[in-house]
C-alpha positions in Angstrom: -24.0 -3.4 25.5 -23.1 -2.2 22.0 -22.7 1.5 23.1 -20.6 0.8 26.2 -17.2 2.4 26.1 -15.4 -0.9 26.6 -17.2 -2.3 23.6 -16.3 0.7 21.5 -12.6 0.4 22.5 -12.6 -3.3 21.7 -14.1 -2.5 18.2 -11.4 0.1 17.7 -8.7 -2.5 18.5 -10.2 -4.9 16.0 -10.3 -2.2 13.3 -6.7 -1.4 14.0 -5.8 -5.1 13.6 -7.6 -5.3 10.3 -5.7 -2.2 9.1 -2.4 -3.7 10.0 -3.3 -6.8 8.0 -4.5 -4.7 5.0 -8.0 -6.2 5.3 -9.9 -3.1 4.3 -13.3 -4.5 3.6 -13.5 -5.9 7.1 -12.0 -2.8 8.6 -14.7 -0.6 6.8 -17.5 -2.6 8.4 -16.1 -2.0 11.9 -15.1 1.6 11.2 -18.5 2.6 9.8 -20.2 1.0 12.8 -17.9 2.8 15.2 -18.6 6.2 13.6 -22.4 5.6 13.6 -22.3 4.6 17.3 -20.0 7.4 18.2 -22.3 10.0 16.6 -25.2 8.6 18.7 -23.4 8.7 22.1 -20.6 11.3 21.7 -20.3 15.0 20.9 -19.3 15.9 17.3 -15.9 17.2 18.6 -15.2 14.2 20.9 -11.6 13.1 20.2 -12.5 9.4 20.0 -15.2 10.0 17.4 -12.8 12.1 15.3 -10.1 9.4 15.5 -12.7 6.8 14.3 -13.6 9.1 11.4 -9.9 9.4 10.5 -9.7 5.6 10.5 -12.7 5.5 8.1 -11.0 8.0 5.9 -7.9 5.8 5.8 -10.0 2.8 4.9 -11.7 4.6 2.1 -8.3 5.6 0.7 -7.0 2.1 1.0 -10.0 1.0 -1.1 -9.3 3.8 -3.6 -12.7 5.4 -2.8 -11.0 8.7 -3.0 -14.0 11.0 -3.3 -15.5 9.6 0.0 -12.1 9.8 1.6 -11.6 13.5 0.6 -15.1 14.5 1.7 -14.9 12.9 5.1 -11.2 13.9 5.5 -12.0 17.6 4.9 -14.9 17.4 7.4 -12.6 16.0 10.1 -9.7 18.3 9.4 -12.0 21.3 9.6 -13.5 20.2 12.9 -10.1 19.4 14.4 -8.7 22.8 13.5 -11.7 24.7 14.8 -11.9 22.7 18.0 -8.2 22.1 18.9 -6.1 24.4 16.9 -3.4 23.8 14.2 -0.8 22.4 16.5 -2.9 19.7 18.1 -1.7 16.1 17.3 -5.2 15.1 16.2 -5.3 18.1 13.8 -1.9 17.1 12.4 -3.1 13.5 11.9 -6.2 14.6 10.0 -4.3 17.0 7.8 -1.6 14.4 7.1 -4.4 12.0 5.9 -5.8 14.8 3.7 -2.3 15.4 2.1 -2.0 11.7 1.5 -5.4 11.7 -0.3 -4.2 14.6 -2.5 -1.2 12.5 -3.5 -3.4 9.5 -4.3 -5.4 11.8 -6.5 -2.3 13.0 -8.3 -2.7 16.6 -6.9 1.0 16.8 -6.3 1.4 20.5 -5.7 -1.4 20.6 -3.2 -0.1 17.5 -1.5 3.4 19.0 -1.3 2.3 22.3 0.0 0.2 20.8 2.8 2.9 18.2 3.5 5.6 20.8 4.0 3.3 22.9 6.2 2.7 19.8 8.4 6.4 19.0 8.7 7.1 22.6 9.8 4.3 22.4 12.4 5.4 19.0 13.6 9.0 20.2 14.1 7.6 23.0 16.4 5.3 20.7 18.3 7.4 17.5 18.5 10.9 18.3 17.4 12.9 17.6 14.2 13.8 14.0 15.0 10.5 12.9 16.6 8.9 9.8 14.9 5.8 11.8 13.9 8.0 14.5 12.2 10.0 11.8 10.4 7.0 10.0 9.2 5.5 13.2 7.8 8.9 13.9 6.0 8.9 10.4 4.6 5.5 11.0 3.0 6.9 14.0 1.1 9.4 11.7 -0.7 7.0 10.1 -3.3 5.2 13.4 -3.8 8.5 15.1 -4.7 9.6 12.2 -6.9 6.3 12.1 -8.7 7.0 15.7 -9.8 10.3 14.6 -11.4 12.6 16.0 -8.7 14.4 12.7 -8.3 17.7 13.9 -6.7 15.7 15.9 -4.1 13.5 12.9 -3.3 16.7 10.7 -3.0 18.4 13.1 -0.6 15.3 13.5 1.6 14.6 9.8 1.6 18.2 8.9 2.7 18.0 11.5 5.4 14.7 10.3 6.7 15.9 6.7 6.9 19.1 7.6 8.7 17.1 9.6 11.2 14.5 6.9 11.6 17.2 4.3 12.3 18.8 6.6 15.0 15.3 6.9 16.5 15.0 3.1 16.8 12.2 2.9 14.2 13.8 0.0 12.2 10.9 -2.3 12.6 8.1 0.2 12.3 5.8 0.2 9.3 6.5 3.8 8.4 10.2 3.1 8.1 9.6 -0.1 6.0 7.5 2.1 3.6 10.1 4.8 3.5 12.7 2.3 2.6 10.6 0.8 -0.2 9.9 4.3 -1.5 13.7 5.0 -1.6 14.2 1.8 -3.6 11.7 3.2 -6.2 13.6 6.5 -6.3 16.9 4.7 -6.9 15.2 2.7 -9.6 14.0 5.8 -11.4 17.5 7.3 -11.1 18.8 4.0 -12.7 20.8 3.2 -9.6 19.8 -0.4 -10.1 22.2 -2.4 -7.8 21.4 0.0 -4.9 17.7 -0.2 -5.7 17.8 -4.0 -5.7 19.7 -4.2 -2.4 17.4 -1.8 -0.5 14.2 -3.3 -2.1 15.3 -6.9 -1.0 16.0 -5.7 2.5 12.7 -3.9 2.7 10.7 -6.8 1.4 12.4 -9.3 3.8 11.5 -7.1 6.8 7.9 -6.5 5.5 7.3 -10.3 5.2 8.7 -10.8 8.7 6.9 -7.8 10.5 3.6 -7.1 8.7 3.2 -10.4 6.9 3.5 -11.9 3.5 -0.1 -11.2 2.5 -0.2 -7.5 3.5 -1.0 -5.2 0.7 2.3 -3.2 1.3 4.3 -6.4 1.1 2.7 -7.3 -2.2 3.4 -3.8 -3.5 7.0 -4.1 -2.5 7.2 -7.4 -4.3 5.9 -5.8 -7.5 8.4 -3.0 -7.1 11.3 -5.5 -6.7 10.1 -7.4 -9.7 10.3 -4.2 -11.8 13.8 -3.6 -10.6 14.8 -7.2 -11.6 13.2 -6.6 -15.0 15.2 -3.4 -15.6 18.3 -5.5 -15.0 17.1 -8.3 -17.4 16.7 -10.7 -14.5 13.5 -11.9 -16.0 13.2 -15.3 -14.2 13.4 -13.5 -10.8 10.9 -10.9 -11.9 8.5 -13.5 -13.1 8.7 -15.5 -9.9 7.8 -12.5 -7.8 4.8 -11.6 -10.0 3.6 -15.2 -9.8 3.9 -15.1 -6.0 1.8 -11.9 -5.8 -0.9 -13.5 -8.0 -1.0 -16.7 -5.9 -1.5 -14.7 -2.7 -4.2 -12.6 -4.2 -6.1 -15.7 -5.2 
């Protein structure tokens, strides 16, 4: 039946697959249905229901529906804190999503304050070099860069990538994104050869690991095209932009 736990787990797996493919419209249909069913058969503080709500928040953010993302994100974070405490992994996950939404809204100081608080907590709960801690640190880099603190963003980004590599995270999505973000920071610092090298490597791995049509891969292609343009490599830049448009069609 639709409300059976096995069915719900299968739906969750499908939702996760859509997320990895960047297919947010299809993911939203599954995520909404999961939340609706979960609210019928589970308690408001059930961990599975809260995880599904975080998934829906992420979907809203991916669709740039930021008001809905923030409203639901605040609800989930408040419930997690009240039910499980500040140090619980689910609380950390919900708060990290909320910090990411603040960043998407351009609320940089709020995003940074919450992000640093999360890193501090994760270091206590997981340790300084745990993948969860490193991913939270990587999310601070674009927030710091967006406030004009480029050298600070560069130093943090380089440290995160070194530590991720030591932790064996080379082929994980969070390290691919961290590498692409570092390329953007190099670009803004006018370190163009370094930016091109790291952007090319990041794009190659993204195409291999998460696919050529994933939204993060397309974003990385546009970032590399901008680096090419800054070096007056206009044919290479144009080729990448055309590839992105063809894949969108």
